C-alpha positions as CSV (number, residue, x, y, z in Angstrom):
1,M,109.7,101.3,7.2
2,A,111.8,102.5,4.3
3,D,114.8,100.6,3.0
4,T,118.1,102.3,3.7
5,T,121.7,101.5,3.0
6,D,124.4,101.2,5.6
7,A,125.8,104.6,4.6
8,S,122.6,106.5,5.4
9,P,120.7,107.0,8.7
10,H,117.5,105.1,9.4
11,Y,114.4,107.0,8.1
12,D,110.7,106.6,8.3
13,T,109.5,108.6,5.3
14,V,110.9,110.1,2.1
15,L,110.0,113.5,0.6
16,D,111.3,113.9,-2.9
17,T,111.4,117.6,-3.9
18,T,113.5,117.1,-7.0
19,G,113.0,119.8,-9.5
20,L,111.2,122.2,-7.1
21,Y,112.5,125.6,-6.1
22,C,112.1,127.8,-3.1
23,P,109.7,128.0,-1.4
24,E,108.1,124.7,-2.5
25,P,110.5,122.3,-0.8
26,I,110.0,123.9,2.6
27,M,106.2,124.1,2.1
28,L,106.1,120.4,1.3
29,M,108.3,119.7,4.4
30,H,105.8,121.6,6.6
31,N,103.0,119.5,5.2
32,K,104.8,116.2,5.5
33,V,105.9,116.6,9.1
34,R,102.3,117.2,10.1
35,D,101.6,113.6,9.2
36,M,104.5,112.3,11.2
37,S,105.2,111.6,14.9
38,S,107.8,113.0,17.2
39,G,111.1,111.1,16.9
40,Q,110.5,109.9,13.4
41,V,113.0,110.7,10.7
42,L,112.2,112.3,7.4
43,K,114.6,111.9,4.4
44,V,114.4,114.9,2.1
45,V,115.8,114.8,-1.4
46,A,116.2,118.1,-3.2
47,T,117.9,119.8,-6.2
48,D,117.4,123.4,-5.1
49,P,120.7,124.8,-3.7
50,A,118.7,127.2,-1.5
51,T,117.8,124.1,0.6
52,T,121.4,124.2,2.0
53,R,120.3,127.4,3.8
54,D,116.5,126.7,4.2
55,V,116.5,123.2,5.7
56,P,118.9,124.0,8.6
57,K,116.8,127.1,9.4
58,F,113.6,125.1,9.2
59,C,115.0,122.6,11.7
60,Q,116.3,125.3,14.0
61,F,113.0,127.3,14.0
62,L,110.8,124.2,14.6
63,G,113.2,122.4,17.0
64,H,113.8,119.4,14.7
65,E,117.3,117.8,14.6
66,L,119.2,117.8,11.3
67,V,120.7,114.3,11.8
68,D,122.7,114.2,8.6
69,R,123.0,115.9,5.2
70,S,125.0,115.2,2.1
71,E,125.2,116.5,-1.4
72,S,126.2,115.2,-4.8
73,A,126.4,116.7,-8.3
74,E,122.7,115.7,-8.7
75,S,121.0,116.4,-5.3
76,Y,121.0,117.4,-1.7
77,V,119.9,114.8,0.9
78,Y,118.8,115.7,4.5
79,F,117.7,113.5,7.4
80,I,115.5,115.3,9.9
81,R,114.4,113.9,13.3
82,L,111.2,115.5,14.3
83,A,110.9,117.2,17.7
């Protein structure tokens, strides 16, 4: 199990897509969720602003729950519970 802070939701796995641009973050997410089980939470770290559009659509299309998301000057962070 991954270490988390009190400010972030529990997660099982981290996918760091820092420095990658569309469509690579979403392609890597597809590959990562194949190795995970229903109910597990994936933390995704990204720097591509397109992920603010692509990650919610990814979740909606595949039935996953976007538990939380945040952004800072350096990155976008998403927590996705698998369907």
